[in-house]
C-alpha positions in Angstrom: 27.8 -1.1 -8.2 26.1 1.9 -9.5 26.3 0.0 -12.9 24.1 -2.6 -11.5 21.3 -0.7 -9.7 21.2 1.6 -12.7 20.3 -1.3 -14.7 17.5 -2.3 -12.3 16.2 1.3 -12.6 16.4 0.9 -16.4 14.0 -2.2 -16.2 10.8 0.3 -15.6 9.6 -1.5 -12.6 9.0 0.7 -9.7 7.1 -0.2 -6.7 3.3 0.5 -7.2 0.9 3.1 -5.9 -1.3 0.1 -4.9 0.6 -1.0 -1.8 -0.7 -3.2 0.9 2.9 -4.0 2.3 6.0 -3.1 0.3 4.4 -2.3 -3.1 5.9 -5.1 -4.8 2.9 -6.7 -6.2 1.6 -3.3 -7.5 4.9 -2.5 -9.1 5.1 -5.9 -10.9 1.6 -5.4 -11.8 1.7 -1.9 -13.1 5.1 -3.1 -15.2 3.3 -5.8 -16.9 0.0 -4.4 -17.4 -1.8 -7.3 -15.1 -4.1 -7.0 -12.6 -3.0 -6.7 -9.0 -4.9 -9.0 -7.5 -3.9 -11.7 -10.0 -0.2 -10.6 -9.2 -1.0 -11.2 -5.3 -2.9 -14.3 -5.7 0.3 -15.9 -7.5 2.7 -14.5 -5.0 0.5 -16.1 -2.3 0.4 -19.4 -4.1 4.3 -19.0 -4.5 4.6 -18.5 -0.5 2.8 -22.4 -0.6 6.0 -23.7 -2.1 8.8 -24.6 0.3 11.1 -21.1 0.4 10.4 -19.7 -3.0 8.0 -17.3 -2.1 9.5 -15.6 0.6 13.0 -15.4 -1.1 11.4 -13.8 -4.0 9.7 -11.3 -2.3 12.4 -10.1 -0.2 14.8 -10.1 -3.4 12.1 -8.2 -4.9 11.5 -5.9 -2.0 15.2 -5.0 -1.5 15.7 -4.5 -5.4 12.5 -2.7 -6.4 13.3 1.1 -6.5 10.4 3.2 -4.9 8.5 6.0 -7.2 11.5 8.2 -6.9 14.2 5.9 -8.0 16.0 4.9 -4.5 16.7 1.2 -4.0 16.5 0.0 -0.6 19.6 -2.2 -1.0 21.6 0.5 -2.4 20.8 2.8 0.4 21.6 0.0 2.9 25.1 -0.6 1.2 25.8 3.0 0.8 25.9 3.3 4.7 
């Protein structure tokens, strides 16, 4: 399981410092070099599709590492 979480860390995605809720959009925008407002708008549009936006956001929230490299899902499974 550690190799799975290590591979996530190697992608370079981190929750961004431009946070509103969980920092997911800020992290994706920082990694892709995009404007954070555009990423937030795209996520809001995804919320209009049945279930896709919510599932995507929750999955990213659980898997994107914080700035210190810790992953919420990994911490939850290690307890």
